[in-house]
Kinemage of the C-alpha trace (Angstrom):
@kinemage 1
@onewidth
@group {chain A} dominant
@subgroup {mainchain}
@vectorlist {calphas} color= white
{ca met a 1} P 42.168 17.280 66.049
{ca leu a 2} L 44.906 15.077 67.477
{ca lys a 3} L 46.536 12.092 65.793
{ca tyr a 4} L 48.882 9.559 67.300
{ca met a 5} L 51.937 8.379 65.359
{ca tyr a 6} L 53.981 5.327 66.310
{ca ile a 7} L 57.374 4.669 64.717
{ca asp a 8} L 59.527 1.554 64.674
{ca glu a 9} L 61.993 -0.104 62.337
{ca ser a 10} L 63.019 -3.516 61.046
{ca gly a 11} L 66.450 -4.477 59.834
{ca asp a 12} L 69.629 -2.945 61.209
{ca leu a 13} L 71.970 -0.027 60.642
{ca gly a 14} L 75.126 -2.061 60.114
{ca phe a 15} L 77.246 -2.519 57.011
{ca thr a 16} L 79.002 -5.795 57.776
{ca gln a 17} L 78.637 -9.083 55.930
{ca asn a 18} L 76.054 -10.172 58.501
{ca ser a 19} L 73.998 -6.978 58.316
{ca ser a 20} L 70.608 -6.807 56.678
{ca pro a 21} L 70.614 -5.370 53.147
{ca tyr a 22} L 67.511 -3.302 53.919
{ca leu a 23} L 66.280 -1.016 56.656
{ca val a 24} L 62.544 -0.345 56.963
{ca ile a 25} L 61.146 2.459 59.119
{ca thr a 26} L 57.390 2.483 59.619
{ca ala a 27} L 54.896 5.039 60.878
{ca leu a 28} L 51.445 4.011 62.099
{ca leu a 29} L 48.910 6.823 62.499
{ca val a 30} L 45.619 6.517 64.371
{ca lys a 31} L 43.018 8.932 65.668
{ca asp a 32} L 42.602 6.947 68.864
{ca pro a 33} L 44.913 4.308 70.386
{ca ala a 34} L 42.077 2.674 72.349
{ca pro a 35} L 41.094 0.225 69.549
{ca leu a 36} L 44.699 -0.997 69.407
{ca glu a 37} L 44.675 -1.632 73.122
{ca arg a 38} L 41.379 -3.523 72.846
{ca ile a 39} L 42.808 -5.807 70.150
{ca val a 40} L 45.673 -6.927 72.360
{ca lys a 41} L 43.512 -7.148 75.464
{ca asn a 42} L 41.011 -9.396 73.677
{ca met a 43} L 43.767 -11.582 72.234
{ca arg a 44} L 45.236 -12.037 75.697
{ca arg a 45} L 41.875 -12.817 77.268
{ca asn a 46} L 40.459 -15.110 74.631
{ca lys a 47} L 41.979 -16.961 71.675
{ca phe a 48} L 45.651 -16.652 72.631
{ca ser a 49} L 45.387 -16.379 76.412
{ca lys a 50} L 47.786 -19.260 77.057
{ca lys a 51} L 50.280 -18.554 74.272
{ca leu a 52} L 50.592 -14.854 75.083
{ca lys a 53} L 51.291 -15.449 78.771
{ca val a 54} L 54.986 -15.850 77.964
{ca phe a 55} L 55.152 -12.578 76.001
{ca asn a 56} L 55.031 -9.227 77.786
{ca glu a 57} L 54.615 -7.487 74.412
{ca leu a 58} L 53.967 -8.202 70.746
{ca lys a 59} L 57.302 -8.542 68.956
{ca ala a 60} L 57.028 -9.987 65.474
{ca asn a 61} L 60.392 -11.746 65.479
{ca arg a 62} L 59.378 -13.710 68.592
{ca leu a 63} L 55.679 -14.392 68.081
{ca pro a 64} L 54.150 -17.504 66.525
{ca lys a 65} L 52.948 -16.817 63.002
{ca glu a 66} L 49.287 -17.287 63.850
{ca ile a 67} L 49.403 -14.544 66.490
{ca thr a 68} L 51.087 -12.077 64.148
{ca met a 69} L 48.568 -12.846 61.423
{ca cys a 70} L 45.645 -12.411 63.809
{ca ala a 71} L 46.935 -9.111 65.182
{ca leu a 72} L 47.387 -7.722 61.669
{ca lys a 73} L 43.936 -8.871 60.594
{ca lys a 74} L 42.392 -7.140 63.604
{ca leu a 75} L 44.421 -4.018 62.852
{ca ser a 76} L 43.045 -4.015 59.301
{ca glu a 77} L 39.606 -3.335 60.826
{ca val a 78} L 40.832 -0.136 62.485
{ca glu a 79} L 41.022 3.227 60.718
{ca thr a 80} L 44.742 3.778 60.224
{ca gln a 81} L 47.349 5.347 57.979
{ca ile a 82} L 50.502 3.293 57.449
{ca phe a 83} L 53.719 4.497 55.835
{ca his a 84} L 56.956 2.623 55.206
{ca ile a 85} L 60.280 3.984 53.973
{ca val a 86} L 62.712 1.363 52.662
{ca leu a 87} L 66.465 1.905 52.472
{ca glu a 88} L 68.545 -0.408 50.309
{ca lys a 89} L 71.798 0.091 52.159
{ca glu a 90} L 74.145 -0.695 49.282
{ca lys a 91} L 72.953 2.524 47.630
{ca ile a 92} L 74.345 4.688 50.431
{ca lys a 93} L 77.417 6.478 49.062
{ca ser a 94} L 77.820 9.219 51.665
{ca asp a 95} L 80.819 8.635 53.948
{ca phe a 96} L 79.078 10.782 56.556
{ca leu a 97} L 76.027 8.508 56.665
{ca leu a 98} L 78.096 5.340 56.389
{ca gly a 99} L 80.109 6.379 59.420
{ca asn a 100} L 77.288 7.552 61.694
{ca lys a 101} L 74.372 5.196 62.273
{ca his a 102} L 72.428 7.778 64.284
{ca lys a 103} L 72.562 10.314 61.449
{ca leu a 104} L 71.668 7.564 58.977
{ca tyr a 105} L 68.586 6.636 60.995
{ca asn a 106} L 67.558 10.284 61.227
{ca phe a 107} L 68.098 10.713 57.486
{ca val a 108} L 65.816 7.793 56.621
{ca ala a 109} L 63.207 8.742 59.223
{ca gly a 110} L 63.245 12.286 57.878
{ca his a 111} L 62.376 11.041 54.408
{ca leu a 112} L 59.537 9.063 55.970
{ca ala a 113} L 58.262 12.244 57.641
{ca lys a 114} L 58.257 14.077 54.319
{ca lys a 115} L 55.908 11.451 52.860
{ca ile a 116} L 53.292 11.988 55.570
{ca leu a 117} L 50.932 14.812 54.658
{ca leu a 118} L 48.846 16.145 57.532
{ca glu a 119} L 46.597 19.195 57.627
{ca gln a 120} L 45.959 21.453 60.613
{ca ile a 121} L 46.192 18.853 63.355
{ca asp a 122} L 48.246 18.179 66.462
{ca val a 123} L 50.476 15.100 66.366
{ca glu a 124} L 51.801 13.035 69.232
{ca val a 125} L 54.762 11.040 67.913
{ca arg a 126} L 56.036 8.078 69.887
{ca ile a 127} L 59.146 6.211 68.769
{ca asp a 128} L 60.643 3.031 70.161
{ca arg a 129} L 63.400 4.102 72.526
{ca ser a 130} L 66.648 2.989 70.922
{ca lys a 131} L 68.758 6.131 71.335
{ca gly a 132} L 70.351 6.015 74.762
{ca lys a 133} L 71.674 9.554 75.116
{ca gln a 134} L 69.385 12.545 75.482
{ca ala a 135} L 71.454 14.508 72.951
{ca leu a 136} L 70.779 11.844 70.307
{ca arg a 137} L 67.067 11.904 71.072
{ca asp a 138} L 67.023 15.694 70.854
{ca asp a 139} L 68.848 15.551 67.521
{ca phe a 140} L 66.272 13.117 66.138
{ca asp a 141} L 63.357 15.164 67.460
{ca glu a 142} L 64.554 18.396 65.878
{ca tyr a 143} L 65.257 16.817 62.500
{ca phe a 144} L 62.082 14.721 62.351
{ca glu a 145} L 59.861 17.658 63.290
{ca arg a 146} L 61.522 19.867 60.677
{ca cys a 147} L 60.974 17.209 57.993
{ca leu a 148} L 57.371 16.595 59.062
{ca arg a 149} L 56.605 20.307 58.839
{ca glu a 150} L 58.202 20.589 55.396
{ca lys a 151} L 55.074 19.460 53.538
{ca ser a 152} L 52.461 19.311 56.295
{ca ser a 153} L 50.627 22.125 58.017
{ca val a 154} L 50.866 20.513 61.436
{ca arg a 155} L 50.108 22.638 64.470
{ca lys a 156} L 51.677 21.127 67.584
{ca ile a 157} L 54.118 18.212 67.484
{ca thr a 158} L 55.235 16.325 70.581
{ca ile a 159} L 57.792 13.525 70.303
{ca gln a 160} L 58.319 10.881 72.974
{ca his a 161} L 60.894 8.077 73.081
{ca ser a 162} L 59.310 5.152 74.908
{ca his a 163} L 59.884 1.481 75.639
{ca ser a 164} L 57.601 -0.590 73.441
{ca his a 165} L 56.357 -2.920 76.187
{ca gly a 166} L 54.378 -0.019 77.621
{ca trp a 167} L 52.782 1.147 74.380
{ca val a 168} L 50.587 -1.054 72.209
{ca gly a 169} L 50.887 1.397 69.306
{ca leu a 170} L 54.636 0.797 69.213
{ca gln a 171} L 54.051 -2.951 69.234
{ca phe a 172} L 51.812 -2.660 66.177
{ca ala a 173} L 54.414 -0.449 64.497
{ca asp a 174} L 56.897 -3.265 65.132
{ca leu a 175} L 54.572 -5.814 63.497
{ca leu a 176} L 54.059 -3.541 60.494
{ca ala a 177} L 57.747 -2.751 60.012
{ca trp a 178} L 58.609 -6.448 60.300
{ca ser a 179} L 55.892 -7.311 57.764
{ca ala a 180} L 57.251 -4.837 55.213
{ca phe a 181} L 60.778 -6.108 55.875
{ca gln a 182} L 59.676 -9.668 55.135
{ca lys a 183} L 58.500 -8.520 51.731
{ca val a 184} L 61.602 -6.586 50.685
{ca asn a 185} L 64.202 -8.809 52.302
{ca his a 186} L 62.664 -12.276 51.997
{ca lys a 187} L 60.087 -11.771 49.192
{ca lys a 188} L 57.301 -12.861 51.569
{ca ser a 189} L 54.267 -10.623 51.206
{ca glu a 190} L 51.699 -12.684 53.138
{ca phe a 191} L 51.919 -10.414 56.178
{ca val a 192} L 52.050 -6.980 54.577
{ca asp a 193} L 49.224 -7.911 52.203
{ca ile a 194} L 46.798 -8.364 55.097
{ca ile a 195} L 46.282 -4.615 55.391
{ca pro a 196} L 45.538 -2.792 52.116
{ca asn a 197} L 46.577 0.750 51.215
{ca gln a 198} L 49.895 0.790 53.024
{ca glu a 199} L 52.273 3.257 51.419
{ca val a 200} L 55.693 1.763 50.727
{ca val a 201} L 58.375 4.109 49.382
{ca phe a 202} L 61.942 3.211 48.443
{ca leu a 203} L 64.437 5.907 49.373
{ca trp a 204} L 66.217 5.649 46.025
């Protein structure tokens, strides 16, 4: 059996006065990405054909509320597993993590991987491409795979770093991460509550 995992985040990795107090990293797992593609295709053809013409992808921080709500409601009808890991950044005490945003991202994503329990399947992981250098991508891949294998008996793992406009699964991961971020950062749960049984874990 093969499962598809899409990973994206909401919030930022900074520690300035203007930085977000939280970072949320989300994993969306599906058995088949085709239903996700049909959701967006139908939204573009029918109800939101005019409004979505100006958007080449679904990005929660740009979309009108009604489109985000509709996309999440349609996603709730698909068989999925959804995991969120939430970092409250003021609790980071490690100088190493405070001084290296790439290692910090890997650290949080690794804890997310450890919460995902999978048995005897192949996994295709696709993450929004934010790491520019190949060495940084390789570092993430090695660490994330090691963490995912820590508690899961996964067979083959492939990890791809892709631009979200080409992958609907990444766009839904963006909507989900943004929804969880709205709850922890702004105390607005109307989006995340649309889909039941999402697992939200605080790092500390």
